C-alpha positions as CSV (number, residue, x, y, z in Angstrom):
1,M,122.7,51.6,-98.0
2,E,121.9,47.6,-96.7
3,V,123.2,46.5,-99.5
4,I,126.7,48.7,-99.2
5,L,126.9,47.6,-95.5
6,I,126.5,43.6,-96.5
7,A,129.4,44.1,-99.0
8,F,131.7,45.7,-96.7
9,S,130.8,43.1,-93.6
10,F,132.0,40.4,-96.3
11,I,135.0,42.1,-97.8
12,T,136.0,42.0,-93.6
13,V,135.1,39.0,-93.2
14,I,137.6,38.6,-96.1
15,I,140.5,40.5,-94.2
16,A,139.5,38.7,-91.1
17,M,140.5,35.0,-93.0
18,S,143.6,35.7,-94.8
19,C,145.1,37.0,-91.2
20,Y,143.8,34.0,-89.6
21,F,145.5,32.4,-92.1
22,K,148.5,34.3,-92.5
23,S,148.5,34.1,-88.2
24,N,148.7,30.2,-89.0
25,Q,151.6,30.5,-91.5
26,C,153.4,32.5,-89.5
27,A,153.3,30.2,-86.1
28,E,154.5,27.1,-88.2
29,S,157.5,28.8,-90.1
30,I,158.9,31.3,-87.1
31,R,158.8,28.8,-83.6
32,F,160.0,30.5,-80.6
33,D,160.6,34.1,-82.0
34,S,159.7,37.3,-80.0
35,N,159.5,39.4,-83.1
36,S,156.9,37.5,-85.3
37,P,153.9,39.5,-86.1
38,I,151.2,36.6,-84.8
39,G,149.8,39.1,-82.2
40,L,149.2,41.3,-84.9
41,Y,148.1,39.3,-87.2
42,W,145.3,38.4,-84.7
43,L,144.7,41.3,-83.8
44,L,143.7,43.0,-87.1
45,A,141.5,38.9,-87.5
46,V,139.6,40.1,-84.1
47,V,139.1,43.5,-85.2
48,S,138.0,43.3,-88.8
49,S,135.8,40.2,-87.5
50,A,134.3,42.2,-85.1
51,L,134.1,45.2,-87.6
52,A,131.8,42.9,-89.7
53,L,129.6,41.7,-87.4
54,F,129.2,45.4,-86.1
55,T,128.3,46.2,-90.0
56,A,125.9,43.4,-90.3
57,V,124.0,44.0,-87.7
58,T,123.7,47.3,-88.1
59,A,122.4,46.5,-91.6
60,L,119.7,43.8,-90.7
61,G,119.4,44.2,-87.0
62,V,120.7,42.0,-84.2
63,Y,118.9,38.2,-85.8
64,E,119.1,38.7,-88.7
65,G,122.5,40.2,-88.9
66,T,124.2,37.9,-86.9
67,L,122.6,35.2,-89.3
68,A,124.2,36.7,-92.0
69,W,127.4,37.5,-90.3
70,L,127.7,33.7,-89.5
71,S,126.8,32.9,-93.6
72,I,129.2,34.6,-94.4
73,H,132.1,33.0,-92.2
74,T,130.6,29.8,-93.8
75,L,130.4,30.6,-97.1
76,I,134.3,31.6,-97.0
77,L,135.5,29.1,-94.7
78,V,133.8,25.7,-96.1
79,P,135.5,26.4,-99.5
80,V,138.7,27.3,-98.4
81,L,138.5,24.0,-96.3
82,L,137.0,21.6,-98.7
83,F,139.5,22.3,-101.3
84,S,142.9,22.3,-99.3
85,P,141.6,20.2,-96.5
86,F,145.6,19.2,-95.3
87,K,147.3,22.2,-96.1
88,L,145.8,23.7,-92.6
89,S,146.5,20.7,-90.9
90,Q,149.5,19.3,-91.3
91,D,153.1,19.8,-90.3
92,K,155.6,20.3,-92.5
93,P,158.9,18.8,-91.4
94,Q,162.0,21.0,-91.0
């Protein structure tokens, strides 16, 4: 059961990171648009990240679950930042 909860936590962290990156992409491409879905992507990212934390804490306990959640975030973010360091922070000319 614990393995299934950790796998679900890993999947929800992947969803959260993709929503974070999608909101950044929308923020760069759509400026000053009141109908942009940036708020929706941020809400989905925060909810799925909180769900990942909840499932990790349920599976492993508070201390180990929080460490597992942070490790999963690190495991996903480090390769993304290493393989595309300038894509996330560079401004594109319009």
